[in-house]
C-alpha positions as a printed NumPy array, in Angstrom:
array([[ 36.823,  13.256,  30.47 ],
       [ 35.525,  13.309,  26.9  ],
       [ 32.2  ,  14.791,  26.06 ],
       [ 29.48 ,  12.127,  26.087],
       [ 27.257,  12.169,  23.045],
       [ 23.773,  10.791,  23.501],
       [ 22.606,   9.006,  20.338],
       [ 18.854,   8.952,  19.987],
       [ 17.823,   5.737,  18.277],
       [ 14.876,   5.981,  15.908],
       [ 12.809,   2.825,  16.234],
       [ 10.745,   1.218,  13.488],
       [  7.973,  -1.368,  13.318],
       [  7.474,  -3.221,  10.041],
       [  3.911,  -3.908,   8.92 ],
       [  3.447,  -6.406,   6.11 ],
       [  0.601,  -8.417,   4.648],
       [  0.648, -11.907,   3.166],
       [ -1.873, -14.27 ,   1.595],
       [ -2.118, -17.338,  -0.626],
       [  1.089, -19.34 ,  -0.882],
       [  3.722, -16.659,  -0.506],
       [  5.652, -17.649,   2.597],
       [  8.863, -18.086,   0.57 ],
       [  8.667, -14.392,  -0.344],
       [  7.718, -13.265,   3.152],
       [ 10.617, -15.116,   4.77 ],
       [ 13.155, -13.303,   2.563],
       [ 11.666,  -9.931,   3.46 ],
       [ 11.573, -10.722,   7.182],
       [ 15.163, -11.962,   7.167],
       [ 16.254,  -8.661,   5.621],
       [ 14.328,  -6.274,   7.877],
       [ 14.958,  -8.149,  11.13 ],
       [ 18.683,  -7.678,  10.512],
       [ 18.233,  -3.904,  10.709],
       [ 19.082,  -2.445,  14.152],
       [ 16.247,   0.108,  14.085],
       [ 13.548,  -2.561,  13.622],
       [ 12.059,  -3.49 ,  16.983],
       [  9.055,  -5.486,  15.754],
       [  7.513,  -6.86 ,  12.566],
       [  3.739,  -7.228,  12.369],
       [  2.625,  -9.79 ,   9.798],
       [ -1.044,  -9.853,   8.837],
       [ -1.85 , -13.32 ,   7.489],
       [ -4.835, -12.882,   5.181],
       [ -5.983, -16.527,   5.216],
       [ -2.829, -17.98 ,   3.631],
       [ -2.934, -21.48 ,   2.162],
       [ -0.622, -22.574,   4.971],
       [ -0.145, -20.87 ,   8.358],
       [  2.777, -18.47 ,   8.493],
       [  5.726, -20.088,  10.243],
       [  8.187, -17.872,  12.101],
       [ 11.512, -19.439,  13.017],
       [ 14.475, -18.074,  14.943],
       [ 13.488, -14.467,  15.702],
       [  9.883, -15.182,  16.622],
       [ 10.025, -12.887,  19.643],
       [ 10.216,  -9.826,  17.353],
       [  7.471, -10.977,  14.961],
       [  3.748, -10.737,  15.665],
       [  1.434, -12.681,  13.354],
       [ -2.21 , -11.627,  13.114],
       [ -4.143, -14.53 ,  11.633],
       [ -7.354, -13.935,   9.675],
       [ -9.834, -16.713,   8.908],
       [-10.778, -14.929,   5.663],
       [ -8.98 , -12.615,   3.286],
       [ -9.728,  -9.023,   4.307],
       [ -8.058,  -7.584,   1.219],
       [ -5.187,  -5.137,   1.301],
       [ -7.391,  -2.444,   2.865],
       [ -8.585,  -4.614,   5.739],
       [ -5.192,  -6.216,   6.232],
       [ -3.192,  -3.011,   6.378],
       [ -5.897,  -1.416,   8.511],
       [ -5.448,  -4.242,  11.011],
       [ -1.64 ,  -4.218,  10.894],
       [ -1.21 ,  -0.462,  11.202],
       [ -3.75 ,  -0.331,  14.026],
       [ -1.906,  -3.05 ,  15.949],
       [  1.489,  -1.377,  15.49 ],
       [  0.089,   2.024,  16.447],
       [ -1.594,   0.786,  19.613],
       [  0.702,  -1.995,  20.812],
       [  4.274,  -1.487,  19.581],
       [  6.634,   0.976,  21.266],
       [  8.226,   2.604,  18.216],
       [  8.591,   5.934,  16.418],
       [  7.855,   4.819,  12.862],
       [  5.788,   2.292,  10.952],
       [  7.349,   1.058,   7.693],
       [  4.864,  -0.567,   5.325],
       [  6.153,  -3.335,   3.045],
       [  4.353,  -5.821,   0.835],
       [  5.388,  -9.433,   1.42 ],
       [  7.493,  -9.335,  -1.76 ],
       [  9.126,  -5.934,  -1.139],
       [ 12.779,  -6.674,  -0.444],
       [ 14.45 ,  -3.434,   0.692],
       [ 18.111,  -2.795,   0.037],
       [ 20.24 ,  -3.295,   3.136],
       [ 20.805,   0.449,   3.464],
       [ 17.281,   1.575,   2.485],
       [ 16.062,   2.253,   6.015],
       [ 19.272,   4.072,   6.972],
       [ 18.88 ,   6.318,   3.944],
       [ 15.243,   7.044,   4.752],
       [ 16.025,   8.003,   8.335],
       [ 18.95 ,  10.162,   7.228],
       [ 16.632,  12.047,   4.889],
       [ 14.   ,  12.299,   7.604],
       [ 16.381,  14.246,   9.81 ],
       [ 17.175,  16.748,   7.03 ],
       [ 13.556,  17.684,   6.251],
       [ 12.389,  20.725,   8.194],
       [  8.816,  19.662,   8.931],
       [  6.9  ,  18.28 ,  11.89 ],
       [  6.659,  14.518,  12.32 ],
       [  2.98 ,  14.607,  11.349],
       [  3.643,  16.628,   8.171],
       [  6.002,  14.357,   6.266],
       [  6.326,  10.765,   5.085],
       [  9.016,   9.002,   3.056],
       [  8.776,   6.484,   0.255],
       [ 11.236,   4.1  ,  -1.413],
       [ 11.906,   3.817,  -5.142],
       [ 10.914,   0.616,  -6.943],
       [ 12.736,   0.344, -10.283],
       [  9.946,  -1.606, -12.01 ],
       [  7.586,   1.379, -11.698],
       [  8.511,   3.477, -14.722],
       [  6.451,   6.494, -13.67 ],
       [  8.136,   6.618, -10.267],
       [ 11.56 ,   6.41 , -11.917],
       [ 10.724,   9.349, -14.195],
       [  9.423,  11.387, -11.27 ],
       [ 12.578,  10.543,  -9.314],
       [ 14.551,  12.068, -12.207],
       [ 12.53 ,  15.287, -12.106],
       [  9.358,  14.652, -14.12 ],
       [  6.233,  16.447, -12.866],
       [  4.22 ,  13.875, -10.855],
       [  0.964,  15.507, -11.945],
       [  1.647,  14.284, -15.457],
       [  0.525,  10.908, -14.1  ],
       [ -1.527,  11.674, -10.998],
       [ -4.815,  13.471, -10.387],
       [ -5.328,  14.561, -14.005],
       [ -8.443,  16.689, -13.786],
       [-11.668,  15.222, -15.184],
       [-10.01 ,  12.12 , -16.666],
       [-11.934,   8.877, -17.074],
       [ -9.79 ,   5.791, -16.464],
       [ -6.794,   7.832, -17.588],
       [ -8.433,   9.206, -20.75 ],
       [ -8.841,  12.93 , -21.377],
       [ -9.854,  14.256, -24.785],
       [ -7.622,  17.307, -24.57 ],
       [ -4.604,  15.279, -23.462],
       [ -4.448,  12.766, -26.323],
       [ -1.833,  14.634, -28.367],
       [ -0.002,  15.873, -25.298],
       [  0.374,  12.28 , -24.089],
       [  1.749,  11.173, -27.459],
       [  4.241,  14.039, -27.4  ],
       [  5.337,  13.133, -23.88 ],
       [  5.901,   9.512, -24.911],
       [  8.021,  10.65 , -27.848],
       [  9.955,  12.966, -25.555],
       [ 10.583,  10.129, -23.101],
       [ 12.206,   8.069, -25.84 ],
       [ 14.414,  10.869, -27.141],
       [ 15.246,  12.876, -24.011],
       [ 18.586,  12.575, -22.255],
       [ 18.241,  10.649, -19.029],
       [ 18.49 ,  12.909, -15.99 ],
       [ 20.206,  12.119, -12.717],
       [ 18.119,  11.042,  -9.735],
       [ 17.109,  13.83 ,  -7.369],
       [ 17.853,  13.605,  -3.656],
       [ 14.112,  13.567,  -2.97 ],
       [ 10.96 ,  14.536,  -4.83 ],
       [  7.34 ,  15.152,  -3.854],
       [  4.563,  12.634,  -4.562],
       [  0.814,  13.282,  -4.102],
       [  0.151,   9.666,  -3.089],
       [  1.96 ,   6.323,  -3.191],
       [  1.45 ,   2.573,  -2.705],
       [  1.793,   0.969,   0.71 ],
       [  5.   ,  -0.88 ,  -0.105],
       [  7.961,   1.248,   0.946],
       [  6.051,   3.967,   2.831],
       [  7.562,   5.171,   6.134],
       [  5.146,   6.925,   8.509],
       [  5.654,   8.485,  11.914],
       [  3.103,   7.495,  14.552],
       [  2.125,  11.155,  14.938],
       [  1.067,  11.194,  11.293],
       [ -0.958,   7.992,  11.696],
       [ -2.744,   9.662,  14.604],
       [ -3.811,  12.415,  12.176],
       [ -4.774,  10.458,   9.055],
       [ -6.212,   7.347,  10.685],
       [ -6.335,   3.915,   9.073],
       [ -6.978,   2.578,   5.551],
       [-10.6  ,   2.521,   4.411],
       [-11.634,  -1.134,   4.772],
       [-14.607,  -0.767,   2.401],
       [-12.242,  -0.379,  -0.568],
       [-11.107,  -3.968,   0.075],
       [ -8.496,  -4.254,  -2.692],
       [ -6.615,  -1.797,  -4.941],
       [ -6.468,   2.01 ,  -4.786],
       [ -6.957,   1.799,  -1.008],
       [ -3.273,   2.722,  -0.701],
       [ -3.782,   5.769,  -2.96 ],
       [ -6.77 ,   6.953,  -0.934],
       [ -4.93 ,   6.379,   2.347],
       [ -1.634,   8.051,   1.466],
       [ -3.366,  10.975,  -0.288],
       [ -4.738,  11.928,   3.12 ],
       [ -1.185,  12.988,   3.97 ],
       [ -1.273,  15.534,   1.158],
       [ -4.826,  16.598,   2.014],
       [ -3.758,  17.232,   5.628],
       [ -0.991,  19.601,   4.54 ],
       [  1.807,  17.048,   4.68 ],
       [  4.307,  15.971,   2.029],
       [  5.266,  12.518,   0.793],
       [  8.907,  12.476,  -0.264],
       [ 10.166,   9.832,  -2.688],
       [ 13.798,   9.085,  -1.816],
       [ 15.401,   7.527,  -4.93 ],
       [ 18.511,   6.296,  -3.107],
       [ 16.349,   4.106,  -0.838],
       [ 15.4  ,   1.139,  -3.002],
       [ 12.922,  -1.696,  -2.699],
       [ 12.946,  -4.628,  -5.12 ],
       [  9.754,  -6.484,  -6.004],
       [ 10.79 , -10.135,  -5.93 ],
       [  7.404, -11.111,  -7.339],
       [  6.08 ,  -9.424, -10.493],
       [  3.058,  -7.137, -10.263],
       [ -0.272,  -8.06 , -11.838],
       [ -0.481,  -7.175, -15.55 ],
       [  3.102,  -5.946, -15.888],
       [  3.825,  -8.313, -18.827],
       [  0.678,  -7.567, -20.847],
       [  1.388,  -7.209, -24.579],
       [ -0.708,  -4.686, -26.482],
       [ -2.606,  -5.961, -29.517],
       [ -4.671,  -4.26 , -32.181],
       [ -8.372,  -3.965, -31.24 ],
       [ -7.741,  -5.303, -27.748],
       [ -7.676,  -3.651, -24.343],
       [ -6.007,  -4.857, -21.166],
       [ -8.997,  -4.065, -18.96 ],
       [-11.156,  -6.424, -21.029],
       [ -8.525,  -9.039, -21.903],
       [ -7.44 ,  -9.512, -18.284],
       [-10.817,  -9.072, -16.638],
       [-10.902, -10.579, -13.15 ],
       [-11.856,  -9.694,  -9.603],
       [ -8.674,  -7.629,  -9.53 ],
       [ -9.817,  -5.535, -12.506],
       [-13.244,  -5.013, -10.978],
       [-11.85 ,  -3.678,  -7.699],
       [ -9.229,  -1.567,  -9.463],
       [-11.809,   0.164, -11.683],
       [-14.46 ,   0.498,  -8.973],
       [-12.073,   1.969,  -6.428],
       [-10.326,   4.212,  -8.918],
       [-13.671,   5.685,  -9.937],
       [-14.574,   6.177,  -6.289],
       [-11.279,   7.864,  -5.423],
       [-10.855,  10.026,  -8.509],
       [-14.479,  11.155,  -8.593],
       [-13.932,  12.652,  -5.145],
       [-10.551,  14.308,  -5.656],
       [-10.012,  14.958,  -9.381],
       [-13.339,  15.945, -10.977],
       [-13.452,  19.714, -11.303],
       [-15.776,  19.998, -14.315],
       [-18.634,  17.493, -14.484],
       [-19.321,  18.25 , -18.158],
       [-15.725,  17.567, -19.184],
       [-15.673,  14.4  , -17.097],
       [-18.911,  13.271, -18.76 ],
       [-17.48 ,  13.879, -22.241],
       [-14.354,  11.853, -21.426],
       [-16.473,   9.084, -19.94 ],
       [-18.766,   8.76 , -22.977],
       [-15.907,   8.784, -25.492],
       [-13.839,   6.189, -23.663],
       [-16.776,   3.889, -22.96 ],
       [-17.783,   3.98 , -26.64 ],
       [-14.193,   3.119, -27.529],
       [-14.187,   0.194, -25.087],
       [-17.547,  -0.989, -26.399],
       [-16.198,  -1.123, -29.954],
       [-13.112,  -2.969, -28.708],
       [-15.346,  -5.444, -26.862],
       [-17.241,  -6.215, -30.081],
       [-14.048,  -6.738, -32.056],
       [-12.376,  -8.884, -29.376],
       [-15.485, -10.824, -28.297],
       [-15.383,  -9.318, -24.8  ],
       [-18.916,  -7.938, -24.494],
       [-19.547,  -9.832, -21.23 ],
       [-16.442,  -8.267, -19.721],
       [-17.524,  -4.853, -20.984],
       [-20.873,  -5.136, -19.185],
       [-19.067,  -6.053, -15.969],
       [-16.75 ,  -3.083, -16.445],
       [-19.801,  -0.812, -16.6  ],
       [-20.974,  -2.255, -13.279],
       [-17.573,  -1.518, -11.721],
       [-17.654,   2.07 , -13.021],
       [-21.163,   2.68 , -11.684],
       [-20.398,   1.053,  -8.324],
       [-17.416,   3.346,  -7.887],
       [-19.236,   6.52 ,  -8.846],
       [-22.148,   5.667,  -6.541],
       [-19.885,   4.644,  -3.659],
       [-21.086,   1.02 ,  -3.597],
       [-18.025,  -0.352,  -1.838],
       [-17.228,  -3.377,   0.334],
       [-16.4  ,  -6.938,  -0.657],
       [-18.311,  -7.548,  -3.889],
       [-20.351, -10.563,  -4.931],
       [-18.511, -12.925,  -7.274],
       [-21.01 , -12.46 , -10.121],
       [-19.517,  -9.003, -10.659],
       [-16.256, -10.61 , -11.712]])
């Protein structure tokens, strides 16, 4: 008799979040992931979509959690991860936005990498590459992630002592020979979409912070992995395609204009507020340097607001900054937008 080999199947639950009128995107993602043999369930959080989510042929593997109001990405992913953790018999939870279409082999590649990393299940997480995120592509080719993340004492990305360094790096990016993708690279934090977590890790880091409501909640949540001594590995071979374009990706720079002011909306408010909240707690090492960067950049934005007739937006931006620094979180009143 031949030797019997017992194959241990790694099981995965998808958690995704939808809202508005995006069922055409969601259905494509579900069709792709439900065809994967490792996927035992898909949890869909419906954040008050314009029309109820309709699940067709494989409804027995899809759980829809319907919300009467939009809980934001933080509340939605909190709810979805919690449900999968408590109610689905699986090893992993794979987070995907409703427009994140993974390559057919993406999950296989993630699980193959998982088995080669010598670390406990609660000390590692894996993340897919999305080609439309230029910073992630550069990091996947070997760039230092801390060129982009957790820059000490920055204010909305500005640091007085980094102005010339940033210009040099941009010049270098244009002239440097393109490097090959690495097998995997470390990331300090990542978005939800494409993140693979073991249930043992979720038990350690908990759930997304609902008070952040929208934007940067994924950064705060995934950075807990790093803070708890774990590592997030970006696996460039495992790809996810955004079949809907991200907010602000097509903005064209103009003289005496700024994207934060030109595209002011509820999205901008939450992004600035939550970024200030997150960064002020993990990246400020010198309060004086942070204060200098803050004053310089706010004066710059004020001058831009005068030139571009965006003084109302500038005042609202100041509110977002102050709310974040003071920790005034939660779903904000509409007058702040």
